[in-house]
C-alpha angles and dihedrals in degrees: 000000000000097000094042102041112013107036104061095049091048093048090050090054090051094046090054091050092046090047087057093048094050096037097246125149118258116269094019100092127081131175125251132174096246141343091265091059092048096049091045089057091054092045093052089048099056111020104091112123140059085233089065119108125191123194120210132166131235085250094057110123111262094235090053091045091052091055094059093039090056098043096042090047091055093055100031093249118151128247118202127186130210115217102221121209114263126226091026124211102179145012087241088068091056091049093050091052090056097046098084091052099049097087102133096255094095114093096194135021116199110208131184118223089201115004113235106227099021095040097216119162101218127221085251103172093049092047093049092051090048091053096046091050089068094040100257121146116232133213118187121211099212097167095138099032107079107092094004098068135033097257127207099171096176091050091054088067099213120149092233130015122189128190142172122232095193096070118057095355090060096225116142121275110275097054119109139129146220125209118194128192112248093251092051103043098080089056097044117094133175116257088241108063117201142153093311094062110134095017097103141277099291098042094048093050097039092055119038092142136301110326136150107266094190094108092054094045090055094061091088088060090051090050090049090053095051090047088057095045092045115249098231094042091050094049093045092053096049096043092045091052092048091051093048090047091055093053094042094050094046089050094046094049098035091234133104142262122245098235137023124251099267092053094051129093126171093320132060137184120219128183115245118238115278097255129148092217092055093045093049091052095052132198099299096048093046094046089049094046093049091051093044102041101030108019090238120134118196132147117250121195142167119243124168092355094303133102115245130184126207118214120195121200125202137168092280094054127086137175092278089069090054092050092049089052094047094053095041092058091048090054097053109118100168098260 
């Protein structure tokens, strides 16, 4: 009875609430378990021919890049990648890097709203307009954006927008969404085809087989929480703390941050000190040492031959967390 009579009306109510929260038009949002699943559905729907060309960047999430490498490899389609400037000082630098690739031969461009490791808030509206001027469709990976940024998904103008609810929105894992433009929804199908195939965008995605819908149903509680906190106040606190953290760590370590303030949300990447001991340890060892010795978990990665660290700030963080991280890295001696 629950699956047949209760679940669908409840999910539709939640979809309307979430649409209002992220600024999507009514009826264009469906639920998925994560952004990877959502992007995979789009990719399976449109990548069919050796003539297809997909454009990624060198900051595209590895899981997303693998979807297109796999599907394009099966049909003989091409995958190109834009090398983005790093560190980045302006949105113009990003646009200039894309310019040589926007020739009109690309069927699909995959854009991050906030890149995962490098944590750059992209000049998204300008990038989408540039892609559409040459006739390329656009999918935006907004995994980190809901809750972090003031979203207006419909205003962005992309053909598809995907986002996670389990990150900054604080819903459980397994809660994500896909928004498709009105002219794209009919031809967009989930990667897992089930009994609802051919019954429309909402029906196909809401039933891809038996699954636990608890994470989706909890999104309402997450939205209630943000309503109580105050969406703008919460975003302002998180993003201001991240921006301050980027400046503080770069100062403490005599290094640099990866993106300027107006391209920073609630995450910031900072270059680690140039230190032979840190370099010898490498990302995995440093990550594990911070977690084991200091109970600090932060991603560490190599970009451009240097070690970088990404710090994320939420409502439960404050300046003391940043100071602890700063001093911990300076104390590392390789033992």
